[in-house]
N, C-alpha and C positions, 0 to 999 in steps of 0.2 A: 575727804581730801583727794581721793582717787578720782572722783567726778570732777573736781576743780582742775586737777592735773590734765585730765583728758580734754577738758574744755580749753585750757590754755594751749595745749598741743594743736588742737583743731584750729584755734584762732591763729596761731603762728603759721600753720600750714596754709590756711586760706590767705593770709596776708602775704606770704612769700609767693604764692601762685599769682595773686593779683599784681605784685611787683614785677614778676617775670613777664607776664602778659603785657603790662603797661610799658615796660622798657623795650619790648619787642615792637610794639605799636609805635612808640616814640622814635625808635631807631629807623623803622620803615618810613616814617615821615621826614627823616633827615634832621631831626631835632636832637642835639646832643648838649650835654652840660659842659663839655670840654671841647677845645679846638682839635679837630682831627688833623693828624700829620700825614695822612695818606701813605702810610707805610706799606700797605698791602693794596697795590693797584693792579688792574687787569686791562690789557690791551685787546681790543676786539676789532677785526677788520669788518667794517659795516658795508663798505662798497669798494670793490676791486677797481683799480684804474684801467682805463681803456685808452686808445689813442685820441679820443675826443672828449673824455671826461676825467677829472681828478678822482682819485680814490679817497676813502676816509677811514681813519682809525679812531675809535672811541676809547679813551682811557677813563675807567671808572674806579672808584675806591670800594674795596671789599667791605669796609665798615658801614656801608649804606648811609654815608653822610650826605649824599647828593652830589659829590664831586664828579664833574664831567669835563674832559678836555678833548677837543676834536683836532686831530692832526691830518693834514691833507697829504696824499701821496701823489707825486708827479705823474703826469700823463705818460703813457707808453709811446715809443716812436711808432710812426706809421709803418705798415708792412706794404711797401709800394710794389706795384707791377713794374715790368720793364718800361722805360720811358718811350713814348711815341714822339717822333720829331714832327712838330707842327710847322716850323719854319727853319730852313737851313740858314746858318749865318753867312753873311757876305761881308765885303769890306766896307759897306755903308750901313748895314743893319745887323743887329745882333739876332741870333737864332732863338728858338723857343721849343721846349719839350714839355710834355704832360705825362704825369704818372697818376694812377688811381690806387688808393689804399684798398687792400683786399678785405679789411675788416669793416671800415666805416664808409667806404665808397666815396670819400672826399677826393677831389681831383686837385693836384698841386701842379703848378707850372714852374719851370726852371729856365733861366736865361742862359744861352750859350754865348760865349764872347765873340765879338766881331773878328773876322779874319783880317790879316794884313793885306795892304794893296799889293797887287802883282803887276809890276810895271813892264811895259813893252820896251823895246830898244829906243835909245835917244834918236830924235830927228837929227838930220845932218845938214850942215852948210859947208860949202867949199872952204878950204883952209884960207883962202884969200878974202873971205867975207866975214863980217862980224854980225852978231844978232842973237836973238833969243832962240834957244833950243829947248825941247821938252820931251818928256817921257809920259805916255798916257797909261793909266791903269787898264788892264784887260777886261775888267768887270764893271767899272763905273766911270764917271766923268772926272775922277781925280787926276791931277796932272802935276808933275814936278817940272820946274823950269830952271834954266840956268842961262847965263850970258856967255856967249862964245866970242872971244876976240880974234882979230886977224892973227894967223899963224898958230892958233891953238887947235890941236887935233884931239878929237874925242873918240875913244874906242871903248864902247860899253860904259862902265863907270869910271874908267881911267882917262886922265887928260895928259897930253904932251904938248909942250910949247916948242916951236922951232924958231 
């Protein structure tokens, strides 16, 4: 009876060892007999973001069920050098600056808004004459025009009628 008892214990021990090894192999293969609820997950940053590439976070399940979720991290802003003026803005053309990123060496251009026209004084006509008067921009060919009637006096942007 003692021999039979030892044989049974040996058989049960070998059987349990095989079951443990088999369940470990099956778990490593991602095969489970139950649906995994991913209660124990781990986030790992696989790629840090830069100003030119997105980063990546891998979320995996600690139950070794094969669950993988990839989350992307937004790019970082460029670290720009001071801007260099390529073209000064005028009243007829917008300006342009360039800045280079210290990290990725990408060059970015930025537009500067156009300036307002800077008008000269109005042309004059004697007060007994009528006709078109104008004011010319000091920097381009833009022109403001007005009609002056007889008896109308123009002093700068103000008008007086007599």
